[in-house]
C-alpha atoms as one frame of an Amber mdcrd trajectory, in Angstrom:
protein
 -21.700  23.337  21.830 -19.560  20.903  19.874 -20.725  17.426  18.952 -19.330
  15.001  21.564 -16.407  12.757  20.659 -18.001   9.882  22.563 -16.438   6.563
  21.539 -14.690   8.046  18.511 -11.565   6.034  17.698  -8.523   8.272  18.064
  -4.824   7.509  17.586  -2.247   9.838  19.132   1.394   9.145  18.338   4.191
  10.266  20.646   1.537  10.297  23.363   3.390   9.036  26.414   4.734  12.499
  27.261   4.841  16.136  26.259   2.371  17.645  23.807   1.218  14.214  22.642
   0.263  13.288  26.184  -1.720  16.507  26.505  -3.533  15.765  23.239  -4.339
  12.212  24.348  -5.687  13.373  27.710  -7.895  16.036  26.123  -9.405  13.499
  23.725  -9.870  11.089  26.619 -11.726  13.749  28.587 -13.914  14.355  25.520
 -15.071  10.730  25.572 -12.974   9.293  22.747 -11.347   5.872  22.740  -7.668
   6.725  22.606  -4.806   4.566  21.401  -1.742   5.984  23.145   1.237   5.253
  20.902   4.877   5.390  21.971   8.086   3.545  21.141   8.040   2.233  24.737
   5.198  -0.106  25.710   5.541   0.544  29.441   5.341   4.311  28.945   2.419
   3.967  26.548   0.470   1.838  29.006   1.233   4.180  31.908  -0.069   7.178
  29.955  -3.169   5.232  28.942  -3.845   4.283  32.550  -3.761   7.951  33.531
  -6.573   8.583  31.059  -8.528   5.589  32.358  -8.042   6.730  35.961  -9.550
  10.089  35.003 -12.645   8.341  33.643 -11.623   8.000  29.992 -11.043   5.096
  27.618  -7.511   4.375  26.475  -4.946   1.676  25.862  -1.253   1.721  25.091
   0.577   0.492  22.022   4.289   0.408  21.174   5.367   1.138  17.615   8.171
   2.741  15.657   6.050   5.098  13.575   8.986   6.047  11.352   8.463   2.713
   9.572   5.501   1.588   7.494   5.503  -1.700   9.400   5.156   0.085  12.723
   2.483   2.450  11.434   0.512  -0.424   9.905   0.597  -2.403  13.150  -0.597
   0.716  14.994  -3.523   1.237  12.626  -4.510  -2.428  12.806  -4.451  -2.331
  16.605  -6.685   0.751  16.751  -9.152  -0.756  14.280  -9.258  -4.027  16.195
  -9.682  -2.423  19.612 -12.059   0.386  18.629 -13.857  -0.978  15.578 -12.217
   1.473  13.179 -10.336   4.779  13.094 -11.938   8.228  13.103  -9.037  10.517
  14.021  -5.276  10.352  13.598  -3.200  12.825  15.591   0.279  12.419  14.111
   2.259  14.073  16.864   5.440  12.024  17.377   8.543  14.103  16.868  12.275
  14.239  17.467  14.095  17.480  18.268  17.782  17.104  19.152  19.549  20.457
  19.172  22.783  20.423  17.172  24.415  23.261  15.275  24.727  22.788  11.520
  28.516  22.449  11.485  28.468  19.774  14.185  25.463  17.847  12.852  26.110
  14.549  11.089  24.035  13.021   8.312  22.754  10.274  10.593  21.156  12.788
  12.966  19.578  14.705  10.065  18.135  11.479   8.634  16.854  10.341  12.036
  14.899  13.570  12.574  13.454  13.415   9.065  12.501   9.764   9.531  10.451
  10.458  12.645   9.039  13.895  11.895   8.410  13.739   8.164   8.432  10.140
   6.977   6.554   9.276  10.171   3.695  11.553   9.130   3.558   9.969   5.690
   3.519   6.337   6.839   0.999   6.984   9.624  -1.377   8.741   7.242  -0.858
   6.024   4.628  -1.553   3.244   7.133  -4.647   4.900   8.614  -6.264   6.125
   5.394  -8.085   2.853   4.536  -9.782   2.967   7.932 -10.443   6.716   7.879
 -12.212   6.269   4.522 -14.700   3.961   6.252 -15.471   6.499   9.002 -18.516
   8.746   8.709 -15.907  11.487   8.962 -12.154  11.242   9.031  -9.797  13.703
  10.648  -6.012  13.945  10.473  -4.237  16.453  12.702  -0.479  16.893  12.355
   1.671  18.469  15.049   4.019  20.843  13.259   5.648  23.854  14.968   6.192
  27.571  14.595   9.892  26.637  14.261  10.504  26.131  10.574   7.266  27.425
   9.058   7.394  30.772  10.899  10.587  31.107  12.940  14.066  29.652  13.231
  16.336  28.685  16.109  20.046  27.753  16.156  20.559  24.000  16.306  17.239
  23.109  14.716  17.911  23.230  10.991  16.779  19.607  10.661  13.791  20.077
  12.951  12.704  23.288  11.223  13.037  21.693   7.798  10.961  18.693   8.877
   8.222  20.877  10.373   8.021  22.980   7.224   7.927  19.771   5.214   4.910
  18.582   7.191   2.924  21.559   5.935   3.901  20.860   2.331   2.752  17.288
   2.841  -0.493  18.495   4.430  -1.452  20.782   1.560  -1.244  18.057  -1.063
  -2.608  15.269   1.157  -5.674  17.321   2.077  -6.626  17.595  -1.599  -6.158
  13.897  -2.262  -8.187  12.784   0.759 -10.981  15.379   0.730 -13.094  13.292
  -1.661 -13.352  10.667   1.079 -14.580  13.187   3.638 -11.153  13.255   5.331
  -9.623  16.573   6.357  -5.935  17.156   7.020  -4.867  20.084   9.205  -1.956
  20.980  11.475  -1.409  22.527  14.888   1.701  24.717  15.179   2.687  25.011
  18.851   4.800  27.818  20.211   6.918  27.399  23.351   5.078  24.818  25.427
   5.655  23.662  28.996   6.832  20.099  28.572   9.093  18.248  30.998  12.123
  18.957  28.812  11.365  22.675  28.845  10.727  22.745  32.607  14.155  21.192
  33.115  15.724  24.437  31.900  14.738  26.156  35.157  12.312  28.791  36.390
  14.479  31.766  35.414  14.721  30.548  31.839  10.986  29.885  31.661  10.194
  33.329  33.052  12.377  34.929  30.402  10.665  32.941  27.670   7.220  33.896
  28.955   8.118  37.580  28.618   8.411  37.114  24.848   4.784  35.951  24.574
   2.083  38.665  24.413  -0.357  36.733  26.638   2.374  36.571  29.287   2.723
  32.819  29.688   4.020  29.741  27.935   1.658  27.229  26.410   0.345  24.226
  28.298   0.168  20.848  26.599  -3.599  20.989  27.039  -3.706  24.162  24.914
  -2.380  22.105  22.021  -4.787  19.298  22.871  -7.794  21.600  22.690  -6.627
  22.954  19.337  -6.292  19.402  17.983  -9.709  18.503  19.415 -11.269  21.453
  17.603  -9.716  20.489  14.272 -10.964  16.928  14.829 -14.516  18.024  15.644
 -17.541  17.566  13.419 -17.966  21.329  13.413 -14.507  21.802  11.861 -15.432
  19.721   8.832 -15.044  22.661   6.434 -11.528  23.448   7.654  -9.001  21.666
   5.460  -5.314  22.224   4.740  -5.060  24.791   7.536  -2.061  25.476   9.786
  -3.375  26.646  13.161  -0.756  28.577  15.148  -1.194  28.100  18.909   1.454
  30.299  20.501  -0.166  33.064  22.558   0.923  35.551  19.900   4.609  34.620
  20.215   5.458  35.204  16.560   3.659  38.562  16.321   6.041  41.114  17.960
   8.843  42.271  15.696  11.063  42.832  18.751  11.088  42.792  22.553  10.729
  46.565  22.379   7.397  46.122  20.642   6.144  44.140  23.613   7.485  46.695
  26.052   5.536  49.404  24.233   2.260  47.440  24.321
């Protein structure tokens, strides 16, 4: 039995939809006070109200977390509303799909600003509050794309997700003396609205490449983040937790067919 997250102050960025929304809902179900962060205030508040309707505690906040100003305002809001910050789930991400030859510098910089600089400024802004917590937890949402696999059109995304792990490994050493751990969840193919839009046939084909026979749910990523944020995970630091149903294991489709 894990120690309850009752009234822990938790920030989840990019939480109005997709994996971030799943993470926020899982923390809400666990009893935490969740600050649902999105660029859009209306979407942030709607996602927070879903958590409240399910019996949890949450509120919405709009911020551009690619800027230090936005990240600082976010951290101040969480501290004011919840009395401090215990957990930061830095999940917000951008993933346009553009082949290398067609990609312009502006798109590359935009992805890096959200995915990589966003992690840095959010951690920087929250660290003073996390240091005051009886335990501090930072959970980054990286990906198997970049650190473990590649996919055409995602050179910028893959580079940013690999960069997050480089950031994590140094940050976890700097912050450990304050009792703060820094870890990452690496999702495989996950059933978000954008993925569902590709159609049932496409999803069925993708599921066949995963040994457990299904794609991930956003709640799967939420439970992984909740574990890394738990009191019991306090000796796990600088770890990249792959949550993909074994997707990266087979060396070929034939290997799965033989299993």
